C-alpha positions as CSV (number, residue, x, y, z in Angstrom):
1,X,104.3,99.3,105.7
2,X,104.0,102.4,103.7
3,X,102.3,104.1,106.6
4,X,105.4,103.6,108.7
5,X,108.1,104.1,106.0
6,X,106.8,107.5,105.1
7,X,107.6,108.7,108.6
8,X,111.0,106.9,108.6
9,X,112.0,108.8,105.5
10,X,110.5,112.1,106.7
11,X,112.7,111.7,109.8
12,X,115.9,110.9,107.9
13,X,115.2,113.9,105.6
14,X,114.6,116.1,108.6
15,X,118.2,115.3,109.6
16,X,119.5,116.6,106.2
17,X,120.2,113.1,104.7
18,X,118.7,111.0,101.9
19,X,118.9,107.2,102.1
20,X,119.5,106.6,98.4
21,X,119.2,102.8,98.5
22,X,115.7,101.9,99.7
23,X,114.8,98.3,99.0
24,X,113.0,95.4,100.7
25,X,116.2,93.9,102.2
26,X,116.8,97.2,104.0
27,X,113.5,97.0,105.7
28,X,113.6,94.7,108.7
29,X,111.4,93.9,111.7
30,X,112.4,94.1,115.4
31,X,112.5,91.1,117.7
32,X,111.1,90.3,121.1
33,X,108.9,93.0,122.6
34,X,109.8,95.2,119.6
35,X,108.7,92.6,117.0
36,X,106.2,95.0,115.4
37,X,108.7,97.8,114.9
38,X,109.8,98.4,111.3
39,X,113.4,99.4,110.9
40,X,115.1,101.0,107.9
41,X,118.8,100.0,107.8
42,X,122.0,100.3,105.6
43,X,123.1,103.9,105.3
44,X,126.2,103.1,103.3
45,X,125.0,105.2,100.3
46,X,123.2,107.9,102.3
47,X,124.3,111.5,101.7
48,X,123.5,115.0,102.9
49,X,121.2,116.7,100.5
50,X,121.5,120.1,102.3
51,X,124.1,121.8,104.4
52,X,123.3,121.4,108.2
53,X,124.7,124.8,109.1
54,X,122.7,126.9,106.5
55,X,119.9,124.4,105.6
56,X,120.7,125.3,102.0
57,X,120.0,122.6,99.4
58,X,123.0,121.1,97.6
59,X,123.2,122.1,93.9
60,X,121.8,119.9,91.2
61,X,124.2,117.6,89.4
62,X,123.1,116.0,86.2
63,X,126.2,113.9,85.8
64,X,126.3,112.1,89.2
65,X,126.1,108.6,87.9
66,X,123.8,105.7,89.0
67,X,123.2,105.2,92.7
68,X,121.2,102.5,94.4
69,X,119.8,99.1,93.5
70,X,118.6,98.7,89.9
71,X,115.2,97.2,90.7
72,X,114.2,99.9,93.2
73,X,116.3,103.0,92.1
74,X,114.4,106.0,90.9
75,X,114.2,107.0,87.2
76,X,116.4,110.0,88.0
77,X,119.1,107.7,89.3
78,X,119.1,105.7,86.0
79,X,119.6,109.0,84.2
80,X,122.6,109.8,86.4
81,X,121.1,112.7,88.3
82,X,121.9,113.8,91.8
83,X,119.4,112.2,94.2
84,X,117.1,114.1,96.6
85,X,114.2,113.5,98.8
86,X,111.9,112.8,95.8
87,X,114.0,109.8,94.9
88,X,113.8,108.1,98.3
89,X,110.0,108.5,98.0
90,X,110.0,107.1,94.5
91,X,112.0,104.1,95.6
92,X,109.5,103.6,98.4
93,X,106.8,103.5,95.8
94,X,108.6,100.7,93.9
95,X,109.0,98.8,97.2
96,X,105.3,99.1,97.8
97,X,104.5,97.9,94.3
98,X,106.8,94.9,94.8
99,X,105.1,94.0,98.1
100,X,101.7,94.5,96.4
101,X,102.4,92.4,93.3
102,X,105.2,90.1,94.4
103,X,107.3,91.3,91.5
104,X,108.1,94.3,89.3
105,X,107.7,94.4,85.5
106,X,111.3,95.3,84.9
107,X,112.9,92.5,86.9
108,X,114.9,90.3,84.6
109,X,115.6,93.0,82.1
110,X,119.2,93.5,83.3
111,X,120.7,96.9,84.1
112,X,120.4,98.7,80.9
113,X,117.9,101.1,79.2
114,X,115.2,98.5,79.2
115,X,114.7,98.9,83.0
116,X,114.5,102.7,82.6
117,X,111.9,102.5,79.8
118,X,109.9,100.0,81.8
119,X,109.8,102.3,84.8
120,X,108.8,105.2,82.6
121,X,105.9,103.2,81.3
122,X,104.6,101.9,84.6
123,X,101.7,104.3,84.9
124,X,100.2,102.8,81.7
125,X,100.6,99.2,83.0
126,X,97.4,97.4,83.7
127,X,98.6,96.3,87.1
128,X,99.3,99.9,88.0
129,X,95.9,101.1,86.8
130,X,94.3,98.4,89.1
131,X,96.0,99.8,92.2
132,X,94.1,101.8,94.9
133,X,93.9,105.4,93.9
134,X,96.1,106.3,96.9
135,X,99.0,104.3,95.6
136,X,98.7,105.8,92.1
137,X,98.5,109.3,93.6
138,X,101.6,108.6,95.8
139,X,103.7,107.5,92.8
140,X,102.6,110.3,90.6
141,X,103.4,112.8,93.3
142,X,106.9,111.4,93.8
143,X,107.6,111.7,90.0
144,X,106.2,115.3,89.8
145,X,108.6,116.7,92.4
146,X,111.5,119.0,91.4
147,X,115.0,118.3,92.8
148,X,114.7,120.6,95.8
149,X,111.0,120.1,96.5
150,X,109.8,118.8,99.8
151,X,107.5,115.7,99.5
152,X,104.0,116.0,101.0
153,X,104.7,113.6,103.9
154,X,101.8,114.5,106.0
155,X,99.3,114.4,103.2
156,X,100.2,110.9,102.2
157,X,100.6,109.7,105.8
158,X,97.0,110.7,106.4
159,X,95.9,109.4,103.0
160,X,97.3,105.9,103.7
161,X,96.0,106.0,107.3
162,X,92.5,106.6,106.0
163,X,92.9,103.8,103.4
164,X,93.9,101.4,106.2
165,X,90.8,102.3,108.2
166,X,88.6,102.2,105.2
167,X,89.8,98.7,104.4
168,X,88.7,97.6,107.9
169,X,92.2,97.5,109.6
170,X,93.3,99.2,112.8
171,X,96.2,101.5,113.2
172,X,97.7,99.4,116.0
173,X,100.8,98.2,114.1
174,X,99.6,94.6,113.9
175,X,101.0,93.0,110.8
176,X,99.5,90.1,108.7
177,X,101.9,87.5,110.2
178,X,100.8,88.5,113.7
179,X,97.1,87.8,112.8
180,X,98.0,84.6,111.0
181,X,99.9,83.3,114.0
182,X,97.0,84.2,116.3
183,X,99.2,86.7,118.1
184,X,98.3,90.0,119.7
185,X,99.7,93.4,118.9
186,X,103.0,93.9,120.5
187,X,103.7,97.1,122.4
188,X,106.1,99.4,120.6
189,X,104.8,101.6,117.8
190,X,101.3,101.4,119.2
191,X,100.2,103.9,121.8
192,X,101.5,102.8,125.2
193,X,98.2,103.7,126.8
194,X,96.6,100.9,124.8
195,X,94.1,103.3,123.2
196,X,92.8,101.9,120.0
197,X,94.0,103.7,116.9
198,X,91.0,105.1,115.1
199,X,90.2,107.5,112.4
200,X,90.5,110.5,114.8
201,X,93.7,109.4,116.4
202,X,96.3,108.2,113.9
203,X,98.8,111.0,114.2
204,X,102.5,110.1,114.0
205,X,102.8,110.8,117.7
206,X,100.5,107.9,118.5
207,X,101.6,105.4,115.9
208,X,105.3,105.9,115.4
209,X,106.7,106.2,118.9
210,X,110.3,105.1,118.4
211,X,113.0,105.9,115.8
212,X,115.4,103.0,115.0
213,X,118.7,103.1,117.0
214,X,120.7,102.9,113.7
215,X,119.3,106.3,112.7
216,X,120.5,107.8,115.9
217,X,124.0,106.4,115.3
218,X,124.1,107.6,111.7
219,X,123.2,111.2,112.5
220,X,125.3,111.3,115.7
221,X,122.3,112.0,117.9
222,X,123.7,111.4,121.4
223,X,120.7,110.4,123.4
224,X,120.0,107.8,126.1
225,X,119.6,104.5,124.2
226,X,117.6,103.0,127.1
227,X,114.9,105.6,126.7
228,X,114.9,105.6,122.9
229,X,113.8,108.5,120.7
230,X,110.2,109.3,120.4
231,X,108.6,110.6,117.2
232,X,107.0,113.4,119.3
233,X,110.6,114.8,119.5
234,X,112.1,113.4,116.4
235,X,109.5,114.8,114.0
236,X,109.6,118.3,115.4
237,X,112.4,119.2,113.0
238,X,110.6,117.4,110.2
239,X,107.6,119.7,110.6
240,X,109.7,122.8,109.9
241,X,109.7,124.4,106.4
242,X,111.8,122.7,103.7
């Protein structure tokens, strides 16, 4: 899931927007022959973080107020700061921890300062210290970024890809429920050629082939919906500086 969502966020950011409300209920699966496609939805709180005409970053605002969902919002959001790319990535980290543990330590603490303090202390939590080093590194990277900093998408995409392979899984976009049901990998994110995804071939061009249609709608990309939008094209902008 993290492997896919890093690319989802990278693409959204490449189109000058931040999502600002990443949470489990905004991550949904496709149906039918796209059942193994992971979609990121609900752009009601999304916002431009840089100006499309100049590519200049918006100015920092330390009095923007809280934005997002309490359980998964970044620490900066709790502090009322303007949100940037770093905050989407931090929210993704909380989503991953939730999927990993089944809960988050600050759930049930309301919406006050107790949640903020619990998030600030997460790196000392015994559960956090028991995580794979890659997840710890990802969270700490997100928290270390300055407002205008660009996250290291490619580094962590490769890092999590290697973790998947090291744990004995294949980069074929088959999820746990597919295996439990005895099903086979659906065609979609996987390479259309059927080539097995291995350690030498797990680039975004092979694994993340389509961008969800809602993204195209939200950023007014007028393309043929029958053909979809491939990551080969979509990520070309994401690979550019800043």
